[in-house]
N, C-alpha and C positions, 0 to 999 in steps of 0.2 A: 388552493386546497391545503389543508394542514397535514401534519404528519399522520394522526389517527386515520383519516380516510385514505391517505396514499398507502399507509401500511396495510390497512384492510384490502385494498384494491391489489396490492403486490401479492399478498398471500393467496387471495382467491385466484388470481392469474395462475399461480403455480398449482394450486389444488385441481384447477380444471385440467390440467395437463398431466395428472398422475392418477394412477390407480393402485390397487393391491398394497403391498408393503410400502412402497414408495409414498403413496398417499397417507397411509397410516403413520409413516415416521414423521412425516410433516406436521400432522395433527397432534402427535405426541411430543414430538421433539422441539418444535418451536415455541419453547415456553418464556417465562419471565426474563431469564438471562439473556436469552437470545434477542427477544424484542427490546430489551434495554440498550443491547449494543447497536441495534439499528437506529433506535431513536436518539440516544445520546452521543453516538460517535459518527455512524455512517451517515445519517440525514444531515446533521450540521455541517459536514464535509461537502457532500455532493447535493444534497437538497433532492435525491431521487434515489431509486434501488435499482436502476438499470444495470444489467449484467450481473446482479448480485443474486446467487441461488441459495435458497434455505435448505438445509438437510439434504445436501447433494450426494447422490450416490457415487461412490468409486469402488473399485475392487481392491482388496489388500493384497500382501505378497502371496497369500494362499489361493487367490481367486475367489474369496468369500466377500459378499457385498458389506460395505462400510459406509456410514453416514457421517458426513462432516457438517459442522453447524452451518458453515457458510462457504461458498466458492464463489470467488470473483473472477469471472473469465471474460477478459476483454483482448481480442486479438491473440498475440502470443503470450499475454500475461495470465498466469494461472495462481491465484493466491488462495490457500486453505485457511480458514479462520475458524478457531474453536474458543468458545468461552468456556473457561474452567473456574470453578467455584471450590473452595476448600472446605468440603462437607463430608458427609458419610461416604460418598462415591471414592473421594480420595483417601480418606483416613481408613477405610476398610478394604481398601484394594490389596490383593495378595500379590505375591511376587510374579505368578504367571500373568495375571491381567496387566500388571505394571510393565513387564517385558513386552506383552503384546501392543501395549500403547505406544510405547517407544519404538518398536519395529514399525507400526503403522505409519508414524510420523517420517520415520526414515524413508519409507516405501514412497510416500507421497512426494517427497523431494526428489526420490529418483525418477519419479514419473513426470517431474517438471513443475510441481507446485511448490511455492514458497509457503512454508508453514508457519502460521503466527498464532500464538497462544495469548488470550485476553484474560486477564484476571477478573473474575466477577466483581471482587471487592471494590477494584478501581472504577467499574462502571456505576457504582452507586456513590463512592466517595470522592474520586478523582477523574472524571471523565475528560477533563481538559488535557490531562497528561496523556491519555490513550489517543486523544484527537491529534495532539502534536506528534506522537510517535507514529501514528498512522500516515500524516502528512509526509513526514520525513522518509517513511518507507515507501510510500506508493508514487511519490512525485518522480523520483528518478526512473523508475520502471516505465511510467508513462512518457517520459521524455525520450527514451532510447527506443521507444517501439512506434514512433510516428514515421510515416513515410517521408516526411520532410526532413527528419534528421538523418535518415538512413541515406539520402541521396544528395543532401547539400552541405553536410558538415564532415569534416575530417574526425577520425578517431580522437584525437587530442581535443578537438573542439567539443565534441560530445562528452568527453570525460570531465572537461571543465565546467560544462553546464550541470553535470550530475552533481559535482563538488559544490557548485553555487547554490544548488537547491538545499542540498544537505547543510550548508552553512548560513541557512536562511537568507540567502540572496545577496551576501557581500563577501568578496573575496580579495585578497591581496597576491600580486604576482610572486612575491618572495615565498608566501606559503604554498603557492602552487608549485613553484620549482622545487622547493625542498620535499614536498610530499610526493610529487610525481617523478622526481629524479631527472627533470628535463632542463635543459639550458634556459636561463632567465630570458634571453633574446627570443628563443623559439616561443617561450610563454607569451611574451608580449605581443608578438606577431599574432598569435592565436587570439589573445584578447582584442587586439585591433580589428580583426576580422569578425569576430563576434558582435563587435560594436557597429560595424559597418552593416552587419545583417539583422541589426536591431535587436539583439538578444541581451546585450549588456550595454552599460554606459560608464564612462569614467567618472570618478568621484575625486576632484581636486582636494588637496591637503587644505586645512583651514588657514586662510591668510595667504595661500600660495597657489600658483597655477600647476604646480607639480602633481602628477597622478600618482597616487600610491595605492588606490583601492579601486575596485569596479563593483557595480551592482547590477543585479537583474532588472530588467524593465518588468513593469506590472503584468504585461500580457504573458511573459514566460513564467512567471510565478503563478499566475492564475491557469494558464494552460487548459481553460475550460474546466477546472476541477474545483478550485476554492479561490 
């Protein structure tokens, strides 16, 4: 089933579970920009909309209801996503509304949400850039929130895997030692253990058996996401 059908099913699923203002907000708020985000960014990455909630209701710092364009809630991960266009809404915003907007974003972060603003113009002209940014943003969070990582990896090993994902799967021991401020021998021991656990593999230098880089195995980079 393609995106149009899946998107329609997803919206209907949420509509059936809402009433009153929450339903009205979904019908009014999930417009062209929001659909464009799901179609051009979220769907290419995940292939589904599981755990993604449109027009999600939260309370602001005053206890008043506030609707976020999207919230992705998966286990301990909470990401609030806002699609923002540079139009009359922004150009005509007064100081009070601007201040309230900033306070809402700060409050969301206090409440445990990672807040992400997506430029509408990029959804139309450069969705690949937004896709790349979201992959880098979400992958480390997913990696550190699995039960497997919590129970079978040291803090240093988890940090190395986070960095490996951020660096597109290729890391050098010298960069890790400098960046983390950890002794190079300790770094190499952790890299060896990650290779034994099937998360990394050594990459010999061209024309030599000396290992100077490590790369993520495909299963780690995919992690069931992309």
